[in-house]
C-alpha positions in Angstrom: 18.3 13.2 -15.1 14.6 13.7 -16.1 15.7 15.7 -19.2 18.0 13.1 -20.6 16.0 9.9 -19.8 13.8 8.4 -22.4 11.2 7.5 -19.7 11.2 8.7 -16.2 8.9 7.9 -13.2 8.6 9.3 -9.7 6.7 8.2 -6.6 3.9 10.4 -5.4 6.0 11.9 -2.5 8.7 13.4 -4.7 9.7 16.9 -3.5 10.4 18.5 -6.9 7.1 17.4 -8.5 6.4 20.5 -10.5 9.9 20.5 -12.1 9.7 16.8 -12.9 6.3 17.1 -14.5 7.5 19.9 -16.7 10.3 17.6 -17.9 7.9 14.8 -18.8 8.2 12.6 -15.7 5.4 10.2 -15.1 4.0 10.1 -11.6 2.6 7.0 -9.9 -0.3 6.9 -7.4 1.6 5.8 -4.3 4.4 7.3 -2.3 7.6 5.6 -0.9 8.1 1.8 -1.3 4.6 1.2 -2.7 5.3 3.9 -5.3 8.6 2.3 -6.2 6.9 -1.1 -6.7 4.4 0.6 -9.0 7.2 2.1 -11.0 9.0 -1.3 -11.3 5.7 -2.8 -12.6 5.3 -0.1 -15.2 8.8 -0.7 -16.4 8.5 -4.5 -16.5 4.9 -4.5 -17.8 4.4 -1.4 -19.9 1.2 -3.0 -21.3 -0.2 -3.2 -17.7 -0.7 -7.0 -18.0 1.0 -8.7 -15.0 2.7 -12.0 -15.5 2.5 -15.2 -13.4 5.4 -14.2 -11.2 3.9 -10.9 -10.2 0.9 -12.8 -8.9 3.2 -14.9 -6.8 4.7 -11.8 -5.2 1.2 -10.5 -4.4 0.4 -13.8 -2.6 3.6 -13.6 -0.6 3.3 -9.9 0.4 -0.3 -10.1 1.7 0.4 -12.5 4.5 2.9 -14.0 6.8 5.3 -12.5 9.4 8.2 -11.5 7.2 10.7 -9.2 8.8 11.8 -7.6 5.6 8.2 -6.7 4.6 7.6 -5.4 8.1 10.6 -3.1 7.8 9.4 -1.8 4.4 5.9 -1.1 5.8 7.4 0.7 8.8 9.5 2.8 6.5 6.3 4.0 4.8 4.7 5.1 8.1 5.4 8.3 9.9 7.7 8.4 12.9 4.8 9.0 15.3 2.8 6.1 13.8 5.8 3.8 14.3 6.2 5.0 17.9 2.6 4.4 18.8 2.6 1.0 17.1 5.7 0.0 19.1 4.1 1.2 22.4 0.9 -0.7 21.7 2.6 -3.9 20.6 2.2 -6.4 23.5 5.3 -8.4 22.4 7.5 -5.4 23.0 6.9 -5.8 26.8 7.6 -9.5 27.0 11.1 -8.9 28.4 9.8 -6.9 31.3 7.1 -9.4 32.4 9.5 -12.2 33.3 
């Protein structure tokens, strides 16, 4: 795919990094979902100048208790980090306290 694409990007965690780099793939700074977001921004704004709508997304993603964003953040963490986070979360034990 990298060979036939006119532009190609990869997140920092790609497993075939050496081969992709030899074929001209551009790497972004971040792994996983954050890396994919960076790739989308590079495609949408090749001049690196964000639009008004991108600013709105930043405001939304930095706060609030959004389940979808929580799932994306959990996907970027290791299995052990998610386990410890669940163990230390006081709301996880509400059902046992009744």
